[in-house]
N, C-alpha and C positions, 0 to 999 in steps of 0.2 A: 785318604788316599783314593786315587782312581786306578782301578784294576781292570785289565782285559782278561776275560775268561774265554777259553775254548773248551766247550763242554760236549761230551758225547751224547747225541740224541738218537734214540731208537724207539720207534713206536711199539714194537712188540718183538717176541722171540724170533719170529720168522721174517721180520723186516730188515732192510738194509739200514745200517747206522752211519752217522757222519758227525764230524766235529762242527759245532756251530759257535760263532763268535758273539760275545756279549760284552757290553761295557757296564761296569758297576762303579758308580761315583760316590764320593763322600763316605768311603768305607772307614769306619773307626778301627784303629789298631786293637781296641779292646773287644771287638766282635770275635766270636768263634767263627770257624770256617763255615759251619752249618748256618749260623745266623746271617752270614753274608749271602749264602744261597737263599735263605728265607727272604731277604731284601730283594734279591733278583727275582724270585718267584712272585712276590707282590707286584713288582713292576710289570712282569710278563702278564700276570692276571689282569691288571688294570688296562693293559694294552690289548687284551683279548687273545693273547697267545697262550699256548699250553705250557704250564709250569714244568719245571724240571723235576722228575721223580727221583728221589733218593731215600735210602733207608736211614732211619734213626729211631730212637726210643728214649732211653734215659738221659742222654746227653751229659752223662757224668763219667764216661769212660769205664762203665761197669758191665753193660749188657752185651756189647759186641755187635750190636745191630748196624751201627754206622760203619762206613768203610769205602773209600774211593782211592784211586790212584791219582796223586797230585804231582804233576811234573815228573812222571815216570817212577815215583816212589810211593809205595803203599802207605797210606795215611799222611803222606807229605813229609816236609823237611825235618820235623821233630819226631822223636821216638815216643809217640803217644797215639791215642785214637783220634780220628778225624774230628769228633765233637769237641775234643780238648785242645785241638790246634787253633791258635788265635792268629788274627791277621797281622799281629806285630811281627810275625815270622816272614812277612812279605814287605815290599817297599813300593812307594808310589810309582806307577807306570809299569809295574810287572805284568807280564803275560803268563797266565797260569792255565795249564792243561788239566782237565778233570775228566777221568775215565773210570769205568767200572772195573771190578776185579776181572782179570782175563784168565780164564781156565775152562777147559771142556767140562769139568765137573761143576762149574758155577755158570750155567747158562744165563744170559741176560734176559730179564723179564721186560724191563722198560727203562730206557735212559741209563741211570746209574744203579738201578736195582738189579741184583742177581739172585738166583735161587741157590741158597746154601743148604738145601735139604739133604745133600750128600753127607754133611757133617752129622746131621741128626741120625742118619741111617748107620753111620759108623758107631755112634753111641749106642744105638739100639742093638747092634751086633754083639756088644760085650761090655759096655761101659756101666756096669752095675755090680752089686754084690748080693750074696744071699745072707739075709739077716733075719732072725726071729722077731716077730712083732712083740709088743709089750712095752713095759716101762724102759726108759733109757738106762743103760748100764752106768755104773759109777765111772767117773772120768779117769780114774786110775786103775780100773779093772784089768786093762791090758797095757802093761808097761811097754813103751816104744822108745828105742834109742833116739836121742835128739836129732842126730844126723839123718835118720830115716824120716822122722816127722818133718824136719825142715825141707827135705827133698820132696816129700809128698805135698807139702804146702806150696812150695814153689811151682810144682807142676799143676796143682789145682787152681792156680790163679789164671790159667788160660780161660779166655772169655769166648773163644770160638769165632773171632771176628773174620778170620780168613786171610789176614794180611800175609801170613806165611806162604799161602798158596799163590797169592798175587805177586809176591816178590820172587818166588822160585822160578828159575828159567825152565824147569821141568814141570811146573805147576803141580808140585808134590804137596800132599797134605800130611806128610810124615811127622812134622813137628807137632801138629794138633793131635794126631793119633798117639804119638809117643807121650805127650803130656797126659792124656787120659789113661793110658796104660800104666805109666809111672806113678801117677797119683794114687791109683788103687793098689798097684802091685807092691808099694812100699809099706803098706799097712797090714796088720794082722787080719782085718776084716776082708781084705781083698785076696787072701791066699787060696781059698777053695777053688775059685775060677781062674786063677792067675795064668795057667798054661792055656786053657781054652780061650780065655779073653783075648790074649795077644794074637793068637792065630785067627780068630773070628774077625777081630777088628782090622787086622792087616788085609785079610781076604776081602773084606767089605771095601776098604780103601782102594784096593786094586779094581774091584768091580765097578766102582764109581768113576773110573777113568782118570784118577789122579796120576800124575807122572811118578816115576821112580826117584828116590833120593840118591844124590851123588855127593852129598856132604859139601855143598858149595857154601852154605852158611848164610845166605841172604835171608832165610826165614827168621833166624834168631836176631839178625841185625835190625829188622823192622818190627819185631814183636813188641807191642806196647806194654806187655806184662813181663818182658824179660825172661821168657822161658829159655833155659840154656840149651845149647845145641847138643850137649851130651845126653839129654833125655832120649834122643834117637839111638844112642849107643845102648842105653838101658833097654829100649824096645828090642833092638837086635839081639841083645844077650838073652832076654826072655824068650824071644821067638826061636832062637837056635836051641835053647834048653827045652822048650816045649816040643819042638819037632824031633829032637833026638830022644826024648823020653817017651814019646808017643802018648802022653797024657793030654788028650785033646777034648775030653768030655767034661 
């Protein structure tokens, strides 16, 4: 296939950015989207131009490092990570726009690379448990209802890619925050800090200048791991319970 790319280029956080058009020829439908960008970068390097900066790591849909907006959709036309998106999802002659995540809490570093350190600081605020060190407890020491275990596991699959923020019209990070709160809050090990956790993590979310959640649902629609929208309801329930009880320590 021959593809026309319009890619956001920005030299640095304080520089003006713009869309730049590139032609990519002989694109195999079996290439991943990132492999196609690799081919383009090799061409740019050979021509003496600056290659396009973009985030990536495992390229297996696990780490959450990759992520761009493709034709206005976070991660592109398929519900998967950008690294697992293949060029068979496009056709010969397509014009494809490629942009970074757009959010005040995710400032652009260069080109398609954004700073997602705000997610790390939300985790630091409360995404942990108190557990004694020593040997691992027996797997059946704490019986957990299957429904609770399943819900915790579903929330734990969040990889922190940031697609939820990029897709939300309010640039809210509430689905990410709710996944981390629900993951720990549904398990016995997460109960000692449950009330304090949700308050601290929501406060940090707001301090990072994420937008407020208005339950539009775009976040869940693009989440590559299928985090359900009702995890936000779980967060709201925990938050209201914590605030009404006053157990914030």
